[in-house]
ZATORGU-424338 format. One record per residue (C-alpha): x, y, z. Coordinates in steps of 0.5 Angstrom, whole numbers, padded with zeros to 4 digits, always signed. Layout:
ZATORGU-424338
XYZ;...
END
This chain:
ZATORGU-424338
+0167+0231+0143;+0164+0238+0142;+0165+0244+0147;+0158+0244+0147;+0157+0237+0150;+0163+0238+0155;+0159+0245+0157;+0153+0240+0158;+0156+0234+0161;+0161+0236+0166;+0156+0240+0170;+0152+0234+0170;+0158+0230+0172;+0159+0234+0178;+0152+0234+0181;+0152+0227+0180;+0158+0226+0184;+0155+0230+0189;+0149+0226+0190;+0153+0219+0189;+0157+0221+0195;+0152+0224+0199;+0148+0217+0198;+0153+0212+0198;+0160+0215+0202;+0157+0212+0208;+0163+0214+0213;+0163+0221+0210;+0157+0224+0208;+0153+0229+0212;+0147+0224+0211;+0150+0219+0216;+0151+0223+0222;+0157+0220+0227;+0158+0214+0222;+0165+0213+0223;+0169+0207+0219;+0175+0204+0221;+0180+0205+0216;+0177+0212+0214;+0178+0214+0221;+0185+0212+0221;+0186+0216+0214;+0183+0222+0216;+0186+0222+0223;+0193+0222+0220;+0191+0228+0216;+0188+0232+0222;+0195+0230+0225;+0199+0233+0219;+0195+0239+0220;+0197+0239+0227;+0205+0238+0225;+0205+0231+0225;+0210+0228+0220;+0208+0221+0216;+0212+0215+0219;+0215+0219+0225;+0208+0221+0228;+0204+0215+0225;+0206+0208+0222;+0203+0206+0216;+0205+0203+0209;+0200+0208+0205;+0204+0213+0201;+0205+0220+0203;+0201+0223+0197;+0195+0220+0200;+0196+0223+0207;+0197+0230+0204;+0190+0229+0201;+0187+0227+0207;+0191+0233+0211;+0188+0238+0205;+0181+0235+0207;+0182+0236+0214;+0185+0243+0213;+0178+0245+0209;+0174+0242+0214;+0176+0238+0220;+0173+0231+0221;+0168+0227+0216;+0166+0233+0212;+0173+0235+0210;+0174+0228+0207;+0167+0228+0204;+0168+0235+0200;+0175+0233+0197;+0172+0226+0195;+0167+0230+0190;+0172+0233+0185;+0176+0226+0185;+0169+0223+0183;+0167+0228+0178;+0174+0228+0175;+0174+0220+0174;+0167+0221+0171;+0169+0226+0166;+0175+0222+0164;+0171+0215+0163;+0166+0219+0159;+0172+0222+0155;+0175+0215+0154;+0168+0212+0152;+0167+0218+0147;+0173+0216+0143;+0170+0210+0140;+0162+0210+0142;+0156+0215+0142;+0153+0219+0148;+0148+0213+0149;+0153+0208+0149;+0158+0212+0153;+0152+0213+0158;+0151+0206+0159;+0159+0205+0160;+0158+0210+0166;+0152+0207+0169;+0155+0200+0169;+0161+0203+0173;+0158+0207+0177;+0153+0201+0179;+0159+0197+0181;+0163+0203+0185;+0157+0204+0190;+0159+0197+0193;+0167+0198+0191;+0167+0205+0195;+0166+0201+0201;+0164+0207+0205;+0169+0212+0202;+0175+0215+0203;+0179+0210+0200;+0186+0211+0197;+0184+0208+0190;+0178+0213+0189;+0183+0218+0189;+0188+0215+0185;+0183+0213+0180;+0183+0219+0176;+0190+0219+0175;+0190+0212+0172;+0184+0214+0167;+0188+0221+0165;+0194+0217+0163;+0189+0212+0159;+0185+0217+0156;+0191+0222+0154;+0195+0216+0151;+0189+0213+0147;+0187+0220+0144;+0194+0222+0142;+0195+0215+0139;+0189+0214+0136;+0188+0214+0128;+0182+0212+0125;+0185+0212+0118;+0185+0204+0117;+0180+0202+0123;+0177+0205+0128;+0182+0202+0133;+0188+0204+0130;+0194+0206+0134;+0200+0209+0133;+0205+0210+0139;+0211+0213+0135;+0209+0220+0135;+0206+0222+0141;+0206+0229+0144;+0212+0230+0149;+0206+0232+0154;+0203+0225+0154;+0209+0221+0157;+0211+0227+0162;+0204+0227+0165;+0204+0219+0165;+0211+0219+0169;+0208+0224+0174;+0202+0220+0175;+0206+0214+0176;+0210+0218+0181;+0204+0220+0185;+0201+0214+0185;+0208+0210+0187;+0208+0215+0193;+0201+0213+0195;+0201+0206+0194;+0205+0203+0188;+0200+0197+0186;+0195+0202+0184;+0199+0204+0179;+0198+0198+0175;+0194+0201+0169;+0199+0206+0168;+0205+0201+0168;+0200+0197+0163;+0200+0203+0159;+0208+0204+0159;+0209+0196+0158;+0204+0196+0152;+0207+0203+0149;+0214+0200+0150;+0213+0193+0147;+0209+0196+0141;+0215+0201+0139;+0220+0195+0140;+0216+0191+0135;+0215+0197+0130;+0223+0198+0131;+0221+0205+0133;+0228+0206+0137;+0228+0214+0138;+0220+0214+0140;+0222+0209+0145;+0227+0212+0148;+0224+0219+0148;+0218+0216+0151;+0221+0212+0157;+0226+0218+0158;+0220+0223+0159;+0216+0218+0163;+0222+0218+0168;+0223+0225+0168;+0215+0225+0170;+0217+0220+0176;+0223+0225+0178;+0218+0231+0178;+0213+0227+0182;+0218+0225+0187;+0222+0231+0188;+0217+0234+0193;+0217+0228+0197;+0224+0228+0198;+0225+0235+0200;+0219+0235+0205;+0222+0228+0208;+0229+0231+0208;+0227+0237+0211;+0224+0233+0217;+0230+0228+0217;+0225+0222+0215;+0227+0220+0208;+0230+0213+0211;+0223+0212+0215;+0219+0214+0209;+0222+0209+0204;+0222+0203+0209;+0215+0204+0211;+0212+0206+0203;+0216+0201+0200;+0220+0195+0204;+0215+0194+0209;+0209+0195+0204;+0213+0189+0200;+0213+0185+0206;+0205+0186+0207;+0204+0185+0200;+0207+0178+0199;+0204+0176+0206;+0199+0172+0203;+0195+0171+0210;+0188+0170+0206;+0189+0165+0201;+0186+0166+0193;+0179+0164+0193;+0173+0164+0188;+0171+0171+0191;+0178+0174+0190;+0177+0172+0182;+0170+0175+0182;+0173+0182+0184;+0178+0182+0178;+0173+0180+0173;+0173+0187+0169;+0181+0185+0168;+0178+0178+0165;+0173+0181+0161;+0178+0186+0158;+0184+0181+0157;+0179+0175+0153;+0176+0181+0149;+0183+0183+0147;+0185+0176+0146;+0179+0174+0142;+0179+0179+0137;+0187+0180+0134;+0185+0182+0127;+0179+0187+0129;+0183+0190+0134;+0190+0191+0131;+0196+0189+0134;+0197+0195+0138;+0190+0196+0141;+0190+0188+0143;+0197+0189+0146;+0195+0195+0150;+0188+0192+0153;+0192+0185+0154;+0198+0189+0158;+0193+0193+0162;+0189+0187+0164;+0195+0183+0165;+0198+0188+0170;+0192+0190+0173;+0190+0182+0175;+0197+0181+0177;+0198+0186+0182;+0191+0186+0185;+0193+0179+0187;+0198+0182+0192;+0196+0183+0199;+0189+0182+0201;+0182+0182+0197;+0179+0188+0200;+0173+0190+0196;+0175+0197+0195;+0182+0195+0192;+0179+0193+0186;+0177+0200+0184;+0184+0199+0180;+0180+0195+0175;+0176+0201+0172;+0181+0204+0167;+0182+0198+0163;+0174+0196+0164;+0172+0203+0161;+0177+0202+0155;+0175+0195+0154;+0167+0196+0154;+0168+0202+0150;+0172+0198+0144;+0167+0192+0145;+0161+0197+0144;+0164+0200+0138;+0165+0193+0135;+0159+0190+0137;+0151+0192+0137;+0149+0191+0144;+0142+0190+0141;+0144+0184+0137;+0146+0179+0143;+0151+0172+0141;+0153+0174+0134;+0159+0169+0135;+0162+0165+0141;+0167+0170+0142;+0162+0175+0144;+0158+0170+0148;+0164+0169+0152;+0165+0176+0153;+0158+0178+0155;+0158+0172+0160;+0164+0175+0163;+0161+0181+0164;+0154+0178+0167;+0158+0174+0172;+0162+0181+0174;+0155+0185+0174;+0152+0179+0178;+0158+0179+0183;+0158+0186+0184;+0150+0187+0185;+0150+0184+0192;+0155+0189+0195;+0152+0195+0191;+0145+0193+0193;+0147+0192+0200;+0149+0200+0200;+0143+0202+0196;+0139+0198+0202;+0143+0202+0207;+0141+0209+0204;+0134+0207+0203;+0132+0204+0210;+0138+0204+0215;+0140+0211+0214;+0136+0213+0220;+0135+0207+0224;+0142+0204+0225;+0143+0205+0232;+0150+0202+0232;+0154+0207+0229;+0150+0212+0234;+0151+0208+0240;+0159+0207+0238;+0160+0214+0238;+0156+0216+0244;+0160+0210+0248;+0167+0213+0245;+0165+0220+0248;+0162+0218+0254;+0169+0214+0256;+0173+0220+0254;+0169+0225+0259;+0174+0222+0264;+0180+0224+0261;+0182+0231+0263;+0182+0236+0257;+0189+0238+0259;+0191+0231+0259;+0188+0229+0252;+0195+0229+0249;+0197+0223+0253;+0192+0218+0250;+0194+0211+0247;+0190+0205+0245;+0191+0198+0243;+0186+0194+0239;+0182+0200+0238;+0180+0203+0231;+0181+0210+0230;+0174+0211+0230;+0174+0212+0238;+0180+0218+0237;+0176+0221+0231;+0169+0221+0235;+0173+0225+0240;+0178+0229+0236;+0184+0227+0240;+0190+0225+0237;+0194+0218+0240;+0201+0220+0243;+0205+0214+0239;+0206+0212+0232;+0203+0205+0232;+0196+0206+0232;+0193+0201+0228;+0194+0193+0225;+0199+0192+0231;+0199+0185+0231;+0199+0184+0224;+0205+0189+0223;+0209+0186+0229;+0208+0179+0225;+0212+0183+0219;+0217+0187+0224;+0218+0184+0231;+0222+0190+0232;+0215+0194+0233;+0214+0190+0239;+0221+0192+0242;+0219+0199+0241;+0213+0199+0244;+0215+0195+0250;+0221+0200+0251;+0215+0206+0251;+0211+0203+0256;+0217+0201+0261;+0220+0208+0260;+0215+0213+0258;+0208+0210+0259;+0202+0215+0257;+0198+0217+0262;+0192+0214+0259;+0190+0208+0255;+0184+0205+0251;+0184+0198+0250;+0179+0193+0247;+0178+0186+0251;+0181+0182+0245;+0188+0186+0246;+0190+0180+0252;+0189+0175+0247;+0192+0179+0241;+0199+0181+0244;+0199+0178+0251;+0207+0180+0252;+0204+0188+0252;+0198+0186+0255;+0202+0184+0261;+0206+0190+0262;+0199+0194+0261;+0196+0190+0267;+0202+0191+0271;+0203+0198+0270;+0195+0201+0269;+0189+0200+0273;+0182+0200+0269;+0178+0205+0271;+0172+0205+0266;+0169+0200+0261;+0163+0201+0256;+0162+0198+0249;+0167+0202+0246;+0173+0200+0250;+0176+0200+0257;+0180+0206+0260;+0186+0205+0263;+0190+0210+0268;+0197+0209+0269;+0198+0207+0277;+0201+0213+0281;+0208+0211+0284;
END
């Protein structure tokens, strides 16, 4: 790409990102007043807590990594509540669009690159799921690794897809390791595209018998991981919380990832069709692609597919497919004229996979578009939930708002009131107890020995964790209820 093209395109991408997030980031955009999303609210609340002195995994319990929560804290430092998160979403989406464009332009012209960007942005409307997801923040890192690796290895001497990995500049594996390390300390499965790139480069170097190049690549990548990990260990070492962090981010997260509470199903597979498309496109075109490009596409697609089958299939997890989908679409549109359909059976199969993928993601994307067009001002559910949460909190004296905890309540209640809960186990409690029963023991001791003065509880709590509810029923009195929850006050002795 020329410098002139970048000077024109990059500002366009920035404006597009602002408008896109304004319309479709439902739980952060200023257009959607008082729309709080459950996970999004927990993440922003955690970030707000860090700006107030909270230490991740000590003052709140979760399995996402610290780099993600530090980003949330940055958003809350810029501006508290929803607006701060919306502001930090903008540079990340802009960077993702720039990198998808750069990857596409390595192979195809501006018109086809625009088509790729439009396809992925259309899918992203639905996948965004209201916004403030870890996956959207980590996406530029995976795209950067794919772009730098392909650009450094691309040699159009004998074919448009010829790659040579043996003489890549040192900065490529170093940045690869840094990006992998950052994602590793956010959510390691989201690093699937980077892991696929590393495996592909290593396999190709092995097959080419480039031993020195392989050792240099792996060594610099490992150095990058160490560079990314070092600040994390310094921070948690200072707070004497390294074992706690490692337990939550890796050991507990692994328990969650292999806890297949939801069985594999058709919808789950549909969400991975971007990886299917890349995999079968590469599988069907070994001669045209060449061995190195084929291995690269197969590796990224396979690793992405496998790791997306860990845990549960929340739609925003599948943002991780975008890097391999971008690369595969660019190579596909370089190989085939998009105006000549069904030139052979292989192209037909690839187009069929694309069609199924777009049809599936059209539904959530069109739902979000419909929300933007017709429900932005008329949806009273969020407004009523916000007002109910505010009304319930008015009964808590301001000087006692640091003595509030909850059970079975989404953190939307705390974000609506800008209150911080006073115990680390704030969300997903019944699921976390199932994976680690000692959490219930800790909460039992907490309620018996150092009970908070106020509790906000949803009606479902008694059925979800009856043993803890029995303590609450014994020690607390319900003084008010509305649709946002039941407010309990500690009984006087």
